[in-house]
C-alpha positions as a Markdown table, in Angstrom:
| # | Residue | x | y | z |
|---|---|---|---|---|
| 1 | Unk | -45.3 | 10.8 | -32.7 |
| 2 | Unk | -42.3 | 11.0 | -30.3 |
| 3 | Unk | -41.7 | 7.3 | -31.0 |
| 4 | Unk | -41.3 | 8.0 | -34.8 |
| 5 | Unk | -38.8 | 10.8 | -34.2 |
| 6 | Unk | -36.7 | 8.6 | -31.9 |
| 7 | Unk | -36.2 | 5.8 | -34.5 |
| 8 | Unk | -33.7 | 7.6 | -36.7 |
| 9 | Unk | -31.7 | 8.7 | -33.7 |
| 10 | Unk | -31.4 | 5.1 | -32.4 |
| 11 | Unk | -30.3 | 3.9 | -35.9 |
| 12 | Unk | -27.7 | 6.7 | -36.1 |
| 13 | Unk | -26.4 | 5.8 | -32.6 |
| 14 | Unk | -26.1 | 2.2 | -33.6 |
| 15 | Unk | -24.2 | 3.0 | -36.7 |
| 16 | Unk | -21.8 | 5.2 | -34.8 |
| 17 | Unk | -21.2 | 2.4 | -32.2 |
| 18 | Unk | -20.4 | -0.2 | -34.9 |
| 19 | Unk | -18.0 | 2.3 | -36.6 |
| 20 | Unk | -16.2 | 2.9 | -33.4 |
| 21 | Unk | -15.8 | -0.8 | -32.7 |
| 22 | Unk | -14.5 | -1.4 | -36.2 |
| 23 | Unk | -12.0 | 1.4 | -35.9 |
| 24 | Unk | -10.8 | 0.0 | -32.6 |
| 25 | Unk | -10.3 | -3.4 | -34.1 |
| 26 | Unk | -8.3 | -1.9 | -37.0 |
| 27 | Unk | -6.1 | 0.2 | -34.6 |
| 28 | Unk | -5.4 | -2.9 | -32.4 |
| 29 | Unk | -4.3 | -5.1 | -35.3 |
| 30 | Unk | -2.0 | -2.4 | -36.6 |
| 31 | Unk | -0.4 | -1.8 | -33.2 |
| 32 | Unk | 0.0 | -5.5 | -32.4 |
| 33 | Unk | 1.5 | -6.4 | -35.8 |
| 34 | Unk | -1.2 | -9.0 | -36.7 |
| 35 | Unk | -2.1 | -9.4 | -40.3 |
| 36 | Unk | -5.5 | -11.2 | -40.3 |
| 37 | Unk | -5.2 | -11.9 | -44.0 |
| 38 | Unk | -1.8 | -13.5 | -43.7 |
| 39 | Unk | -1.6 | -15.1 | -40.3 |
| 40 | Unk | 0.7 | -17.9 | -41.3 |
| 41 | Unk | 3.5 | -15.5 | -42.1 |
| 42 | Unk | 3.3 | -12.8 | -39.4 |
| 43 | Unk | 1.3 | -14.5 | -36.7 |
| 44 | Unk | 3.0 | -17.9 | -36.5 |
| 45 | Unk | 4.9 | -18.5 | -33.3 |
| 46 | Unk | 8.7 | -18.3 | -33.2 |
| 47 | Unk | 10.8 | -21.2 | -31.7 |
| 48 | Unk | 10.9 | -21.1 | -28.0 |
| 49 | Unk | 14.5 | -22.3 | -27.7 |
| 50 | Unk | 16.6 | -25.4 | -27.7 |
| 51 | Unk | 16.2 | -28.4 | -25.4 |
| 52 | Unk | 19.1 | -28.6 | -23.0 |
| 53 | Unk | 21.0 | -31.8 | -22.0 |
| 54 | Unk | 18.9 | -32.0 | -18.9 |
| 55 | Unk | 15.8 | -32.3 | -21.0 |
| 56 | Unk | 14.5 | -28.9 | -19.9 |
| 57 | Unk | 13.7 | -26.3 | -22.5 |
| 58 | Unk | 16.1 | -23.4 | -22.3 |
| 59 | Unk | 15.1 | -19.8 | -23.2 |
| 60 | Unk | 15.0 | -18.7 | -26.8 |
| 61 | Unk | 18.3 | -19.3 | -28.6 |
| 62 | Unk | 18.3 | -16.4 | -31.1 |
| 63 | Unk | 17.6 | -12.7 | -31.4 |
| 64 | Unk | 14.0 | -13.7 | -30.4 |
| 65 | Unk | 15.3 | -13.5 | -26.9 |
| 66 | Unk | 15.0 | -9.7 | -27.1 |
| 67 | Unk | 13.7 | -8.1 | -30.3 |
| 68 | Unk | 12.6 | -10.6 | -32.9 |
| 69 | Unk | 14.6 | -12.5 | -35.5 |
| 70 | Unk | 18.3 | -11.8 | -36.2 |
| 71 | Unk | 19.0 | -9.0 | -38.7 |
| 72 | Unk | 21.0 | -9.1 | -41.8 |
| 73 | Unk | 24.0 | -7.3 | -40.4 |
| 74 | Unk | 25.8 | -6.6 | -37.1 |
| 75 | Unk | 24.4 | -3.0 | -37.1 |
| 76 | Unk | 20.9 | -4.3 | -37.0 |
| 77 | Unk | 21.3 | -5.8 | -33.5 |
| 78 | Unk | 20.0 | -3.7 | -30.6 |
| 79 | Unk | 20.8 | -3.8 | -26.9 |
| 80 | Unk | 24.6 | -4.3 | -27.4 |
| 81 | Unk | 26.1 | -3.1 | -24.0 |
| 82 | Unk | 29.0 | -0.8 | -23.5 |
| 83 | Unk | 32.0 | -1.8 | -21.4 |
| 84 | Unk | 34.8 | -4.4 | -21.1 |
| 85 | Unk | 33.6 | -8.0 | -21.1 |
| 86 | Unk | 35.9 | -10.9 | -20.4 |
| 87 | Unk | 35.2 | -14.0 | -22.5 |
| 88 | Unk | 37.1 | -17.3 | -23.3 |
| 89 | Unk | 36.8 | -21.0 | -23.4 |
| 90 | Unk | 37.1 | -23.5 | -26.3 |
| 91 | Unk | 40.3 | -23.5 | -28.4 |
| 92 | Unk | 38.1 | -24.5 | -31.4 |
| 93 | Unk | 36.8 | -21.0 | -31.4 |
| 94 | Unk | 40.3 | -19.5 | -32.1 |
| 95 | Unk | 39.5 | -18.8 | -35.8 |
| 96 | Unk | 36.3 | -17.0 | -34.7 |
| 97 | Unk | 38.1 | -14.9 | -32.2 |
| 98 | Unk | 40.7 | -13.9 | -34.8 |
| 99 | Unk | 38.4 | -13.4 | -37.9 |
| 100 | Unk | 34.9 | -12.5 | -36.6 |
| 101 | Unk | 35.2 | -10.8 | -33.3 |
| 102 | Unk | 37.5 | -8.1 | -34.6 |
| 103 | Unk | 34.8 | -7.1 | -37.1 |
| 104 | Unk | 32.2 | -7.0 | -34.3 |
| 105 | Unk | 34.6 | -4.5 | -32.5 |
| 106 | Unk | 34.7 | -2.2 | -35.5 |
| 107 | Unk | 30.9 | -2.0 | -35.6 |
| 108 | Unk | 30.5 | -1.7 | -31.8 |
| 109 | Unk | 33.7 | -0.1 | -30.5 |
| 110 | Unk | 32.3 | 0.3 | -27.0 |
| 111 | Unk | 31.4 | -3.4 | -26.8 |
| 112 | Unk | 35.0 | -4.3 | -25.8 |
| 113 | Unk | 35.7 | -8.0 | -25.8 |
| 114 | Unk | 38.8 | -9.2 | -23.9 |
| 115 | Unk | 39.9 | -12.8 | -24.3 |
| 116 | Unk | 40.9 | -14.2 | -21.0 |
| 117 | Unk | 43.1 | -17.3 | -20.4 |
| 118 | Unk | 42.6 | -19.3 | -17.2 |
| 119 | Unk | 45.0 | -18.6 | -14.3 |
| 120 | Unk | 45.9 | -22.3 | -14.1 |
| 121 | Unk | 45.5 | -25.1 | -16.5 |
| 122 | Unk | 44.8 | -24.9 | -20.3 |
| 123 | Unk | 42.0 | -23.1 | -22.2 |
| 124 | Unk | 39.0 | -25.2 | -23.2 |
| 125 | Unk | 35.3 | -25.5 | -23.1 |
| 126 | Unk | 35.2 | -27.0 | -19.6 |
| 127 | Unk | 37.7 | -24.4 | -18.3 |
| 128 | Unk | 35.6 | -21.6 | -19.8 |
| 129 | Unk | 32.4 | -22.8 | -18.2 |
| 130 | Unk | 34.3 | -23.1 | -14.9 |
| 131 | Unk | 35.5 | -19.6 | -15.2 |
| 132 | Unk | 32.0 | -18.4 | -16.0 |
| 133 | Unk | 30.7 | -20.1 | -12.9 |
| 134 | Unk | 33.4 | -18.5 | -10.8 |
| 135 | Unk | 32.5 | -15.0 | -12.2 |
| 136 | Unk | 35.8 | -14.7 | -14.1 |
| 137 | Unk | 34.0 | -14.3 | -17.5 |
| 138 | Unk | 30.9 | -12.5 | -18.7 |
| 139 | Unk | 30.2 | -15.4 | -21.1 |
| 140 | Unk | 32.0 | -18.4 | -22.5 |
| 141 | Unk | 32.5 | -20.2 | -25.8 |
| 142 | Unk | 32.0 | -23.9 | -25.9 |
| 143 | Unk | 32.4 | -26.8 | -28.3 |
| 144 | Unk | 30.2 | -29.0 | -26.2 |
| 145 | Unk | 26.8 | -28.9 | -24.6 |
| 146 | Unk | 26.4 | -28.0 | -20.9 |
| 147 | Unk | 26.3 | -30.9 | -18.4 |
| 148 | Unk | 23.6 | -31.4 | -15.8 |
| 149 | Unk | 26.1 | -30.8 | -12.9 |
| 150 | Unk | 27.0 | -27.4 | -14.5 |
| 151 | Unk | 23.4 | -26.4 | -14.6 |
| 152 | Unk | 23.0 | -27.5 | -11.0 |
| 153 | Unk | 26.0 | -25.6 | -9.8 |
| 154 | Unk | 24.8 | -22.4 | -11.5 |
| 155 | Unk | 21.4 | -22.7 | -9.7 |
| 156 | Unk | 23.2 | -23.2 | -6.4 |
| 157 | Unk | 25.0 | -19.9 | -7.1 |
| 158 | Unk | 21.8 | -18.0 | -7.8 |
| 159 | Unk | 21.7 | -17.9 | -11.6 |
| 160 | Unk | 21.1 | -20.2 | -14.6 |
| 161 | Unk | 23.1 | -21.0 | -17.6 |
| 162 | Unk | 21.8 | -20.9 | -21.2 |
| 163 | Unk | 23.6 | -22.5 | -24.2 |
| 164 | Unk | 22.9 | -20.8 | -27.6 |
| 165 | Unk | 24.0 | -22.7 | -30.7 |
| 166 | Unk | 25.6 | -20.5 | -33.3 |
| 167 | Unk | 27.4 | -22.8 | -35.7 |
| 168 | Unk | 28.2 | -26.4 | -36.8 |
| 169 | Unk | 31.6 | -27.9 | -37.2 |
| 170 | Unk | 33.2 | -31.2 | -37.9 |
| 171 | Unk | 36.0 | -33.1 | -36.2 |
| 172 | Unk | 38.6 | -34.0 | -38.8 |
| 173 | Unk | 41.2 | -36.8 | -38.6 |
| 174 | Unk | 44.8 | -35.8 | -39.7 |
| 175 | Unk | 47.4 | -38.4 | -41.0 |
| 176 | Unk | 50.7 | -38.2 | -42.7 |
| 177 | Unk | 50.4 | -37.1 | -46.4 |
| 178 | Unk | 52.1 | -40.3 | -47.6 |
| 179 | Unk | 49.8 | -42.7 | -45.8 |
| 180 | Unk | 47.9 | -44.6 | -48.4 |
| 181 | Unk | 44.5 | -45.5 | -47.0 |
| 182 | Unk | 41.0 | -44.5 | -48.3 |
| 183 | Unk | 39.6 | -43.7 | -44.8 |
| 184 | Unk | 38.4 | -45.1 | -41.6 |
| 185 | Unk | 35.0 | -46.1 | -40.1 |
| 186 | Unk | 33.9 | -44.9 | -36.7 |
| 187 | Unk | 34.5 | -48.4 | -35.4 |
| 188 | Unk | 38.0 | -48.5 | -36.7 |
| 189 | Unk | 38.8 | -45.1 | -35.3 |
| 190 | Unk | 37.5 | -46.2 | -31.9 |
| 191 | Unk | 39.7 | -49.4 | -32.2 |
| 192 | Unk | 42.8 | -47.3 | -32.8 |
| 193 | Unk | 42.2 | -45.0 | -29.8 |
| 194 | Unk | 41.3 | -47.9 | -27.5 |
| 195 | Unk | 44.5 | -49.8 | -28.5 |
| 196 | Unk | 42.8 | -52.7 | -30.3 |
| 197 | Unk | 44.2 | -51.6 | -33.7 |
| 198 | Unk | 47.9 | -51.1 | -33.6 |
| 199 | Unk | 49.0 | -51.5 | -37.3 |
| 200 | Unk | 47.7 | -49.8 | -40.4 |
| 201 | Unk | 47.5 | -53.1 | -42.2 |
| 202 | Unk | 44.6 | -54.0 | -39.9 |
| 203 | Unk | 42.5 | -51.4 | -41.7 |
| 204 | Unk | 43.7 | -51.8 | -45.3 |
| 205 | Unk | 46.8 | -49.7 | -45.0 |
| 206 | Unk | 50.6 | -50.5 | -45.1 |
| 207 | Unk | 52.5 | -52.6 | -42.6 |
| 208 | Unk | 53.2 | -49.7 | -40.3 |
| 209 | Unk | 52.6 | -49.1 | -36.6 |
| 210 | Unk | 49.7 | -46.7 | -35.8 |
| 211 | Unk | 50.7 | -43.9 | -33.5 |
| 212 | Unk | 47.6 | -42.0 | -32.3 |
| 213 | Unk | 47.9 | -38.6 | -30.7 |
| 214 | Unk | 45.5 | -36.7 | -28.4 |
| 215 | Unk | 45.5 | -33.8 | -26.1 |
| 216 | Unk | 44.9 | -34.8 | -22.4 |
| 217 | Unk | 41.3 | -35.4 | -21.2 |
| 218 | Unk | 41.2 | -32.1 | -19.3 |
| 219 | Unk | 42.3 | -30.1 | -22.4 |
| 220 | Unk | 38.9 | -29.1 | -23.6 |
| 221 | Unk | 35.6 | -29.8 | -25.3 |
| 222 | Unk | 37.0 | -31.5 | -28.4 |
| 223 | Unk | 38.7 | -34.2 | -26.4 |
| 224 | Unk | 35.6 | -34.7 | -24.2 |
| 225 | Unk | 33.4 | -34.9 | -27.3 |
| 226 | Unk | 35.7 | -37.4 | -28.9 |
| 227 | Unk | 35.9 | -39.6 | -25.8 |
| 228 | Unk | 32.1 | -39.4 | -25.2 |
| 229 | Unk | 30.9 | -39.9 | -28.8 |
| 230 | Unk | 33.7 | -42.0 | -30.4 |
| 231 | Unk | 35.0 | -44.0 | -27.5 |
| 232 | Unk | 31.7 | -44.3 | -25.7 |
| 233 | Unk | 33.2 | -42.9 | -22.5 |
| 234 | Unk | 36.1 | -45.4 | -22.4 |
| 235 | Unk | 39.6 | -44.3 | -21.5 |
| 236 | Unk | 42.4 | -44.0 | -24.1 |
| 237 | Unk | 44.4 | -47.1 | -24.8 |
| 238 | Unk | 48.1 | -47.3 | -23.8 |
| 239 | Unk | 49.3 | -46.6 | -27.3 |
| 240 | Unk | 47.8 | -43.0 | -27.3 |
| 241 | Unk | 50.5 | -40.3 | -27.0 |
| 242 | Unk | 49.3 | -37.3 | -25.1 |
| 243 | Unk | 50.5 | -33.9 | -26.4 |
| 244 | Unk | 49.8 | -30.3 | -25.3 |
| 245 | Unk | 48.4 | -28.5 | -28.3 |
| 246 | Unk | 47.0 | -29.1 | -31.7 |
| 247 | Unk | 49.9 | -27.3 | -33.3 |
| 248 | Unk | 52.4 | -29.7 | -31.6 |
| 249 | Unk | 50.3 | -32.7 | -32.5 |
| 250 | Unk | 50.0 | -31.8 | -36.2 |
| 251 | Unk | 53.8 | -31.3 | -36.3 |
| 252 | Unk | 54.3 | -34.7 | -34.8 |
| 253 | Unk | 51.9 | -36.3 | -37.4 |
| 254 | Unk | 53.7 | -34.5 | -40.2 |
| 255 | Unk | 57.0 | -36.2 | -39.0 |
| 256 | Unk | 55.6 | -39.6 | -38.3 |
| 257 | Unk | 54.3 | -41.7 | -41.3 |
| 258 | Unk | 52.1 | -43.7 | -38.9 |
| 259 | Unk | 50.7 | -40.8 | -36.9 |
| 260 | Unk | 47.0 | -39.9 | -36.4 |
| 261 | Unk | 45.3 | -37.0 | -34.7 |
| 262 | Unk | 41.8 | -35.5 | -34.4 |
| 263 | Unk | 40.9 | -31.8 | -34.0 |
| 264 | Unk | 38.4 | -29.2 | -35.1 |
| 265 | Unk | 38.0 | -29.3 | -38.9 |
| 266 | Unk | 39.1 | -25.7 | -39.5 |
| 267 | Unk | 42.4 | -26.5 | -37.7 |
| 268 | Unk | 43.1 | -29.6 | -39.8 |
| 269 | Unk | 41.7 | -29.4 | -43.3 |
| 270 | Unk | 43.8 | -26.4 | -44.6 |
| 271 | Unk | 47.1 | -27.8 | -43.4 |
| 272 | Unk | 49.9 | -28.4 | -45.9 |
| 273 | Unk | 52.0 | -30.9 | -43.9 |
| 274 | Unk | 49.1 | -33.4 | -43.0 |
| 275 | Unk | 46.1 | -34.6 | -44.8 |
| 276 | Unk | 42.5 | -35.2 | -43.6 |
| 277 | Unk | 40.9 | -38.6 | -43.9 |
| 278 | Unk | 37.5 | -39.6 | -45.1 |
| 279 | Unk | 35.3 | -41.1 | -42.3 |
| 280 | Unk | 32.2 | -43.2 | -42.5 |
| 281 | Unk | 29.7 | -45.2 | -40.5 |
| 282 | Unk | 30.7 | -48.2 | -42.6 |
| 283 | Unk | 33.5 | -48.9 | -45.1 |
| 284 | Unk | 31.2 | -48.3 | -48.1 |
| 285 | Unk | 30.0 | -44.9 | -46.7 |
| 286 | Unk | 33.3 | -43.0 | -46.4 |
| 287 | Unk | 32.8 | -39.3 | -46.6 |
| 288 | Unk | 35.5 | -36.7 | -47.0 |
| 289 | Unk | 35.1 | -33.5 | -44.9 |
| 290 | Unk | 36.9 | -31.5 | -47.6 |
| 291 | Unk | 35.9 | -30.4 | -51.1 |
| 292 | Unk | 37.3 | -33.0 | -53.5 |
| 293 | Unk | 39.6 | -33.6 | -55.1 |
| 294 | Unk | 42.3 | -33.5 | -52.4 |
| 295 | Unk | 44.9 | -30.8 | -53.0 |
| 296 | Unk | 48.3 | -32.5 | -53.0 |
| 297 | Unk | 51.0 | -31.4 | -50.7 |
| 298 | Unk | 53.1 | -30.0 | -53.5 |
| 299 | Unk | 50.4 | -27.5 | -54.4 |
| 300 | Unk | 50.0 | -26.2 | -50.9 |
| 301 | Unk | 49.9 | -23.4 | -49.7 |
| 302 | Unk | 49.2 | -21.8 | -53.1 |
| 303 | Unk | 46.0 | -24.0 | -52.9 |
| 304 | Unk | 44.6 | -25.4 | -49.8 |
| 305 | Unk | 41.9 | -28.0 | -49.0 |
| 306 | Unk | 38.5 | -26.4 | -48.2 |
| 307 | Unk | 35.8 | -27.7 | -45.8 |
| 308 | Unk | 32.8 | -29.2 | -47.5 |
| 309 | Unk | 29.9 | -27.5 | -45.6 |
| 310 | Unk | 27.2 | -29.6 | -47.3 |
| 311 | Unk | 28.3 | -32.9 | -45.9 |
| 312 | Unk | 28.6 | -31.4 | -42.4 |
| 313 | Unk | 25.3 | -29.7 | -42.6 |
| 314 | Unk | 23.5 | -32.8 | -43.9 |
| 315 | Unk | 25.1 | -35.1 | -41.4 |
| 316 | Unk | 26.6 | -37.3 | -44.1 |
| 317 | Unk | 30.0 | -36.7 | -42.5 |
| 318 | Unk | 29.5 | -38.5 | -39.2 |
| 319 | Unk | 31.6 | -36.5 | -36.7 |
| 320 | Unk | 29.9 | -33.2 | -36.4 |
| 321 | Unk | 28.9 | -31.0 | -33.4 |
| 322 | Unk | 27.4 | -27.6 | -32.5 |
| 323 | Unk | 29.3 | -24.6 | -31.1 |
| 324 | Unk | 27.6 | -22.7 | -28.2 |
| 325 | Unk | 27.7 | -19.4 | -26.6 |
| 326 | Unk | 27.2 | -20.0 | -22.9 |
| 327 | Unk | 25.3 | -17.2 | -21.2 |
| 328 | Unk | 24.9 | -16.4 | -17.5 |
| 329 | Unk | 21.3 | -15.5 | -16.9 |
| 330 | Unk | 21.5 | -13.2 | -14.0 |
| 331 | Unk | 19.7 | -10.1 | -15.2 |
| 332 | Unk | 22.9 | -8.1 | -15.3 |
| 333 | Unk | 25.3 | -6.8 | -17.9 |
| 334 | Unk | 27.0 | -10.2 | -18.3 |
| 335 | Unk | 23.7 | -11.7 | -19.5 |
| 336 | Unk | 23.2 | -8.7 | -21.9 |
| 337 | Unk | 26.7 | -9.1 | -23.3 |
| 338 | Unk | 26.4 | -12.9 | -23.8 |
| 339 | Unk | 23.0 | -12.6 | -25.5 |
| 340 | Unk | 24.2 | -9.7 | -27.7 |
| 341 | Unk | 27.3 | -11.7 | -28.8 |
| 342 | Unk | 25.2 | -14.7 | -29.7 |
| 343 | Unk | 22.7 | -12.5 | -31.6 |
| 344 | Unk | 25.5 | -10.9 | -33.5 |
| 345 | Unk | 26.8 | -14.3 | -34.6 |
| 346 | Unk | 23.3 | -15.4 | -35.7 |
| 347 | Unk | 22.9 | -12.5 | -38.1 |
| 348 | Unk | 23.3 | -13.1 | -41.8 |
| 349 | Unk | 26.6 | -11.3 | -41.6 |
| 350 | Unk | 27.8 | -13.3 | -38.6 |
| 351 | Unk | 26.8 | -16.6 | -40.2 |
| 352 | Unk | 28.7 | -15.6 | -43.4 |
| 353 | Unk | 31.8 | -14.7 | -41.4 |
| 354 | Unk | 31.6 | -18.0 | -39.5 |
| 355 | Unk | 31.4 | -19.8 | -42.8 |
| 356 | Unk | 34.5 | -18.0 | -44.1 |
| 357 | Unk | 36.3 | -19.0 | -40.9 |
| 358 | Unk | 35.7 | -22.6 | -41.7 |
| 359 | Unk | 32.6 | -23.4 | -39.8 |
| 360 | Unk | 29.1 | -24.2 | -41.0 |
| 361 | Unk | 26.1 | -21.9 | -40.9 |
| 362 | Unk | 23.4 | -23.0 | -38.4 |
| 363 | Unk | 20.8 | -20.9 | -40.1 |
């Protein structure tokens, strides 16, 4: 008889136990953010980061470093520190510093960014990374990837460096507006800067001496990128005229019918006194980095040539690169400032402002 009375009690206890387990599972999935019915959307892994030049995976290169994916606006970013933070580096970032950073300051007035020139030498990617290694900057802006020796020096100093890509840009070739030539191949461009091509008639142009200009090798990431990727690491030919700044070089090209100069696309394409050339991997694949048709000099500055982001993003235009925020990973305020700055640029608002400044969205 006692055995009969115990059976309902055991069944009831079993039902209570199953109910408690089910409730526990429901509570856990709600707290952890899992959606068991839609795992491909909310449970898929986010990227773990970019692969550095040394071949080692660097930490996550977006807002995923701290609180998930980047938000739609600057105001959505959390963990933006207060204080004064020195930053500097690549001259290619000048439009960003002028047009984007000021808006960041209005949203986060206590996140005070102070652009800092080097005490000696000229600003540039390499200079900025050097200043970062020497604790003169909180983070730096670079138009080239980190080098193995820079990673190694950081480790010797007790921290690591992280490069976070935030935008794409092209390198544009400026010539005199009156130069009648459809464009250049990469091989022809290399030949000019190595001194093998000295007259425009060698590449289908007029009988006119080619006068190539460049900033010095130690001037920054754009020159280093050009030498590494276009010249294959070979030194400039004797015909190359070295000049201090892009402003001076463009002025020289505008006064020299045979002149030629390379620089960041936002610095070249909107100019009125020079014109950008189409570049290609072969003569039948010439691609203009601007939106066609070319705006004639007489209509500028009322109208200006605009960058064609599609050909840069697709890789059709052959001379493209990424822009990086270089972050010092030391667990201190400098790291927080660098990551916050990169995360701000990776928001939808940041990417749109970068696009308006002449660069190409990376996301």
